[in-house]
C-alpha positions in Angstrom: -60.9 31.2 -38.5 -58.3 29.4 -36.3 -57.6 31.0 -33.0 -53.9 31.7 -32.2 -52.6 30.5 -28.9 -51.4 33.2 -26.6 -47.6 33.6 -26.6 -47.2 32.7 -22.9 -49.0 29.3 -23.5 -46.7 28.6 -26.5 -43.7 29.4 -24.4 -44.9 27.2 -21.6 -45.4 24.3 -24.0 -41.9 24.7 -25.4 -40.4 24.9 -21.9 -42.3 21.8 -20.9 -41.2 19.9 -24.0 -37.5 20.9 -23.4 -37.8 19.9 -19.7 -39.2 16.5 -20.7 -36.4 16.0 -23.3 -33.6 16.9 -20.8 -35.2 14.7 -18.1 -35.2 11.8 -20.6 -31.6 12.6 -21.6 -30.5 12.7 -17.9 -31.7 9.1 -17.5 -29.0 7.9 -19.9 -25.3 8.3 -20.0 -22.3 7.4 -22.2 -19.4 5.1 -21.3 -16.2 4.0 -23.1 -15.5 0.3 -23.5 -11.9 -0.9 -24.3 -11.5 -4.0 -26.5 -8.5 -5.8 -28.0 -10.4 -6.2 -31.2 -13.8 -5.4 -32.7 -14.8 -9.1 -33.2 -17.5 -8.0 -35.7 -19.1 -5.4 -33.4 -20.6 -2.4 -35.3 -22.1 0.9 -34.5 -25.8 0.4 -33.7 -25.3 -3.0 -32.1 -27.0 -3.5 -28.7 -25.4 -3.5 -25.3 -26.7 -6.3 -23.1 -26.4 -7.2 -19.5 -25.1 -10.6 -18.5 -28.8 -11.6 -17.9 -29.6 -10.9 -21.6 -31.4 -7.6 -21.0 -30.8 -4.9 -23.6 -29.6 -1.8 -21.8 -28.1 0.4 -24.6 -26.4 0.6 -27.9 -23.0 1.2 -29.5 -22.7 4.9 -30.6 -19.2 5.1 -32.0 -16.1 3.0 -32.5 -12.5 4.0 -33.2 -9.0 2.5 -33.2 -6.5 3.8 -30.7 -3.1 2.0 -30.9 -3.6 -1.7 -30.3 -7.2 -1.4 -29.0 -10.7 -0.5 -30.0 -12.5 2.3 -28.1 -16.2 1.8 -28.1 -18.6 4.6 -27.0 -21.8 3.2 -25.4 -25.1 4.9 -24.7 -26.6 3.2 -21.7 -29.9 3.9 -19.8 -29.5 4.2 -16.1 -33.1 3.3 -15.7 -32.4 -0.3 -16.5 -29.2 -1.3 -14.8 -26.5 -0.1 -12.3 -23.1 -0.6 -13.8 -20.1 -0.9 -11.4 -16.4 -0.3 -11.7 -15.7 -4.0 -11.3 -17.9 -4.8 -14.4 -16.2 -5.7 -17.7 -17.3 -6.3 -21.3 -16.9 -8.7 -24.2 -18.4 -9.2 -27.7 -21.1 -11.9 -27.8 -22.7 -13.4 -31.0 -26.5 -13.0 -31.2 -27.0 -15.0 -34.4 -27.8 -13.9 -37.9 -24.5 -12.0 -38.2 -25.4 -9.8 -35.3 -23.4 -9.2 -32.2 -23.9 -7.5 -28.9 -21.5 -6.0 -26.4 -22.2 -8.0 -23.2 -21.5 -6.4 -19.8 -20.1 -9.0 -17.3 -21.2 -8.3 -13.8 -18.4 -7.9 -11.2 -18.5 -7.0 -7.5 -21.9 -5.6 -6.6 -20.4 -3.6 -3.8 -18.0 -1.7 -6.2 -18.6 2.0 -6.8 -21.1 2.9 -9.6 -19.9 4.0 -13.0 -20.7 7.5 -14.1 -20.7 9.4 -17.4 -17.5 9.0 -19.3 -16.1 6.1 -17.2 -14.4 3.1 -18.7 -15.3 -0.6 -19.0 -12.5 -3.1 -19.8 -12.3 -6.3 -21.7 -13.2 -9.6 -19.9 -11.0 -12.4 -21.4 -12.6 -15.7 -22.0 -11.8 -18.2 -19.3 -10.5 -21.6 -20.5 -11.7 -24.8 -18.9 -10.2 -25.3 -15.5 -7.0 -27.3 -15.4 -4.1 -27.6 -12.9 -1.4 -27.4 -15.6 -1.0 -26.0 -19.1 -1.3 -28.5 -22.0 2.5 -28.8 -22.4 3.2 -29.5 -18.7 3.9 -33.1 -18.1 2.7 -33.9 -14.6 5.3 -35.7 -12.6 8.0 -35.4 -15.2 9.5 -32.0 -14.2 12.2 -31.0 -11.7 11.0 -29.4 -8.5 12.1 -25.8 -8.2 13.9 -24.6 -5.1 15.1 -21.1 -4.2 16.6 -21.4 -0.7 17.4 -18.7 1.9 21.1 -19.4 1.3 20.8 -18.7 -2.4 18.7 -15.5 -1.7 21.2 -14.2 0.9 24.2 -14.9 -1.4 22.4 -13.1 -4.3 21.5 -10.1 -2.1 25.0 -9.9 -0.8 26.2 -8.9 -4.3 23.9 -5.9 -4.7 23.7 -2.5 -2.9 21.4 -1.8 0.0 19.4 0.5 -2.2 18.8 -2.1 -4.8 15.2 -3.2 -5.4 16.1 -6.8 -5.3 17.2 -9.8 -7.3 15.6 -11.7 -10.2 16.4 -15.4 -10.1 16.5 -17.7 -13.2 13.2 -19.1 -14.5 11.9 -22.4 -13.3 13.0 -25.6 -15.0 9.8 -25.9 -17.0 9.4 -22.1 -17.7 6.1 -21.9 -15.9 7.4 -19.8 -13.0 9.8 -16.9 -12.1 11.1 -15.8 -8.8 11.9 -12.2 -7.8 13.2 -11.3 -4.3 12.4 -7.6 -3.6 13.6 -5.2 -0.9 11.7 -2.1 -1.7 12.1 1.3 0.0 10.3 3.4 -2.6 7.0 2.9 -4.4 7.0 0.8 -7.6 5.6 2.1 -10.9 2.1 0.9 -11.9 2.5 -2.3 -13.9 0.4 -5.0 -15.5 1.4 -8.5 -16.7 -0.9 -10.2 -19.3 0.8 -13.6 -18.9 1.7 -13.9 -15.2 0.0 -14.1 -11.9 2.1 -12.5 -9.1 2.1 -14.2 -5.7 3.6 -11.9 -3.0 5.0 -13.5 0.2 5.9 -10.7 2.6 8.8 -11.3 4.9 9.5 -8.0 6.6 8.3 -4.4 6.7 4.9 -3.0 5.9 3.2 -1.6 2.9 0.3 -1.8 0.5 -0.8 -3.1 -2.9 -3.0 -0.7 -4.9 -4.8 -2.1 -7.8 -7.6 -1.6 -10.3 -9.6 1.4 -11.3 -9.1 3.4 -14.5 -5.4 3.4 -15.6 -4.2 6.6 -17.3 -1.0 7.1 -19.4 0.2 3.5 -19.4 3.0 2.6 -21.8 3.7 -0.7 -23.5 7.2 -1.9 -22.4 7.0 -5.0 -24.5 4.3 -7.5 -25.5 2.1 -8.3 -22.6 3.9 -5.9 -20.2 2.8 -2.3 -19.4 4.2 0.3 -17.0 3.8 3.8 -15.7 1.0 6.3 -15.4 -1.4 6.4 -12.5 -4.5 4.5 -11.2 -7.7 6.5 -10.5 -9.6 5.3 -7.4 -7.6 2.0 -6.9 -8.4 -0.6 -4.2 -5.8 -0.9 -1.4 -4.7 -4.1 0.3 -2.3 -3.7 3.3 0.8 -5.8 3.5 2.7 -7.1 6.6 5.0 -9.9 7.5 3.5 -13.4 6.8 0.9 -12.0 4.3 0.4 -13.9 1.0 -1.3 -11.9 -1.8 -2.1 -13.0 -5.3 -2.4 -10.4 -8.1 -4.1 -12.0 -11.1 -2.7 -11.5 -14.6 -4.1 -8.5 -16.3 -4.6 -6.5 -13.1 -2.8 -3.1 -13.0 -1.1 -2.6 -9.6 1.7 -1.0 -7.7 3.5 -1.7 -4.4 4.1 1.0 -1.8 6.3 0.5 1.2 5.4 2.2 4.5 7.6 3.3 7.3 11.4 3.4 7.7 11.9 -0.4 7.2 12.2 -1.7 3.6 9.3 -3.9 2.5 10.9 -7.3 1.8 8.9 -9.9 -0.1 9.3 -12.7 -2.6 7.3 -12.7 -5.8 6.4 -16.0 -7.3 5.3 -15.3 -10.9 3.2 -18.1 -12.3 2.6 -18.3 -16.0 -1.1 -18.6 -16.8 -2.8 -20.6 -19.5 -5.2 -18.1 -21.1 -6.6 -18.5 -24.6 -7.5 -14.9 -25.0 -5.3 -12.0 -23.8 -6.6 -8.5 -22.9 -4.1 -6.9 -25.2 -3.9 -3.2 -24.4 -6.8 -3.4 -22.1 -5.1 -1.5 -19.4 -3.8 1.4 -21.6 -5.4 4.8 -21.9 
């Protein structure tokens, strides 16, 4: 006749099993990846680091507006993911794909449960000019101080500034700003912003998860708020470049308006992060 285990021993065994299960579960967490398209990615496909190590799998996928939200299950025993990291779909061969994590700044804060990874657009081969830019055959742009002063003279002192006509070859735009209040959060898919500060002090805040963004028109998003952004201080003489696709806002500080010229340079990107900044 089989002996029955005492009830306390059975309870201890169940408790030990549950403790082991929850300890195992605590060593993995779930993230959300935002993609412009699925590109053949499916539930069950692996998640790989940029070194080729498998660190998790795709648990769920759904469509949200113009983007794909992908829920990932990642083991924190294998890799430390950072807020500067990004993702893209990579072919493995044999009709299989993986979601590849592209490593960013190793000093950025670690990602936690429920955090978001955004799409990393493919980088085209380096070139100084876009394919339709004839080197040496275009007119040099000039926006002089006399033109800026004349334009500003026609607007009120509370105006945010003046937008000048596009460049002759449509590869640049010029915006002269005199800002006394913070800007909304904004993102430009097609334009790098180069800020040249002339007077006043302030800051650029950029990056981090972006909540409640709205599409103004194709390639341009506005509004909402940035969670845990990075801050760069601005002062006279500073030159700051904000890459295309980076959500950001400008905040003046003090009683003097922050005065700066924005040179917007059209980029040549083969793949756009459409909707990557929206949540």
